[in-house]
N, C-alpha and C positions, 0 to 999 in steps of 0.2 A: 504494499500500499504506499502510496507517495506522501500521506500526510502524517504528521508527527504527533506527540503525546502533548497535546495542549491541553490545560485544565485549570480549575480554579478551586478555591475555598470559600464556601458559603458559612458562616458559624450559625448553626442553628441554635446553639447555647455556648456560654463561655463564664467560665471563674473569673474572679478578681485579678488572678494571677496568670491569666491565659495569655499565650505568646504564640508569634508564628515567625519560624526561620524563612527568610526571603531575600534571596540575592545575595551579592558578597558585600565585604567592606570595601571602602574606596581605595585602600592601601594595600588591598589583597596581592599577595606574590604567588602566581599559579604554582610555580616550581616549588616553593615553600609548603603551600597548602596540600600538594597532591604527596609531596615526601612524607608529610605527618599522617594523611590519611594511609599511606603504604604502611608507616609504623606502627599506627594503630591496629593493624591486621596482626602484630604480634603482641602489642601489650596490652589492648584494650582500651586505650586513653586517647582521646582526642579532644581539644578545646575547639568546639565548634563555634563559640561566640568570637573567636580569636579573628575568624575568616568571614562567618556568616551574619549577616544583618539579622537584627531580632527585633520585632515591632510588638507591642500590647495589640490585643483584640477584644472585642467584644459583641454580644449577640446581633446578628443582622449585619455584621462587617462582611464585606466581598471582597476577597484578596485573588488578583489574576495570576495566573501562571503560565505566560507563553514558553513553548519547548525551549528548553537550554537554560531556564531558570533554576537554580538551586533553591530547594524549598522542603520545609517539613512542617507538620503542625506540632505545638508544644503540648504540654497536658492541660488537663482540664478544659478542654476543647470537645466540641460535638459537631464533627464537621459534614456537610453536605458535599462531595466532590462532584463537581460538574464537569465532564472532560470526554476527550476523544478517547478511543480504546484501538490504537492500531496496533500491528503485531509486534513492533516495536514498543517497549513500555519503558517506565522511570528506572533509570539505573540508580541504585543505592551505592553511596558513596561512604556511609558511616552507619554503623549498626546498632549506635548507643551502648556499646559495651556489652552486648548479648552474646552468649558463649553457646557454641554448639554442644552437642552430644559428649564430645570429645573433651570439652573443656578449654576449648580453644576457640577465637573469634570466628565466626561463620563466614566462609567465602563470599565476596561480594563483588560488585563490578566496575572497580576504579578505572580500570583500563578503558573499559566502554564508556564510563561515565566522565572521565576527563576530556574524551574527544566531543562531548555532547553539551559542554558547559559554554556559555556566552558569557565570557569574562568582563565584558563592559556593564553588565547589569548589577551595576552598584548602587550603594544608599540614595544616592541623588537620583538616579534614573528609577528606582523602585518607588519612593516615594511619589514621584511625579506621574508615574505611569501605571501602578499596580495596585494602589489600596485606595478603596472605596471610591472608585470613577463613577458616581451615580449622576444620572442626568434625568432631570422632570420631562416627561413626555407629555402628560396631561393630568388634569385634576378631575374631570367628569368621570362619572361612574367608578369613583374611588381613584387612589392615587396610582398612576402608572410610572413607573421608573426605569430607565436603562441602567443596569447595573455591570455591564461588561458584554461579552469578553474583551480581551484587549485586540487591539486593530490587526495585529499580526496573527490572531486566532480567527477560525472560521465559524464558531459558535457564537451567537448571539444570546443575551439573557434578559428577561423582563420581570421586574417585581411588581406585583399588583396588591395594593391594600383596598379591601371592600368591606363593607358592612351590609351589604345587600345583594341581590342577584345581579351579575355583571356578565356581559356577553364576550366572548373571545371567537376568534377566527384562526383556522391552522395556516392561513396563507400558503396553502400548497406546500406544506412542509410539516414533517412530523414533529409534535409538539411533546417533549417531556417535562412535567411539572412536578412539584413538590409543594406539599402544605407546610409553610415555614412559620405561620403564625395562626392561632386558633385552635380548637379543639377536634372538629370536624366540619366538612363542608360536602356538598352534593353537586356532582358534575352530570348535568342533563343535557340532551338534543334537542332542541325547538322542533325539528321535524321528525323526532322519534327515531333517530339514525341508531340510537343503543339503548339499551335499559338503563335509567338512572342507577348511579353507584355513589357511595359514600366514601370519602377518604378521611384518614385522621393524620393527626398532626405528625410530620417527618415522613409520612409516606408519600412514594413517588408512582405516578401514574403516566401513561401515555395515552394520547389522543393522535389516531393516524391522519394523516394528510387529508385524506379523502372525506372526512367527517366535516371539514368545512366550519360551520358555526357552532359552538357549544357554550353552555353557562355554567358558571360556578357560583354557588350560594352558601353563606354561613347555613351550619344546620346543627340541630339537636342543641347540645350545650353552648354552642357558639351562635345561636340565632340572637340577632341585636347587637353582637359583639363584632370588632373588628379582626378580619382575617387577612391572611397574605399569603399569596403563591409567587413562587418564582417559575419561570418558564424558559426553558432551553430549547433552540432550534437552529438549524442551519441558515446562515446567511445566503440570501439569493443570490448575492454578486460572489461568493465563495467559488 
């Protein structure tokens, strides 16, 4: 497949100390970083924060991760990963000190990984390009926002806040959605193209391109409350 592992982290929930590792430090030295990663395969010790940028995150943050960007979610995070899944996947550089059954660091993909890193993706670029790049689309029928992905990625995402029934269109592209706020919502077809179904918080659901129009409404315990979905689809220009 010609496309790469483009992805993002949408934070469904996060503790007060939640962080994300993203991109590289401004003064990173590639040879030094790779040498220390290789040494960590013997010692099980690597100072990630010496080389990699660290940023605090909170619920509903959206972190964009175009291919070639060093990344990892930290502790106390509930992450929804929105990504392409080609036959080439993310190459692990550091296994956080985990050991195999033989008591030694598990083999990982430093040689492959180092050839995939974009070394110019440092803190200044990351802050400008990848963290919470939200754009208001419209406020009618609930707040609709563009949340990504990066211009170098071919997946588009839209976050929709709503407290009543709202109309969606597939726009001739398969839609993949997740309920990111609210206890439950009901998905229906105005033309009866499918049986109504209920989705719950953090559940993902797929609407085929051929469906066209569909609606999403707060349901059950969420009636009268504000809910939110995030929708992912392939950009038409990609």
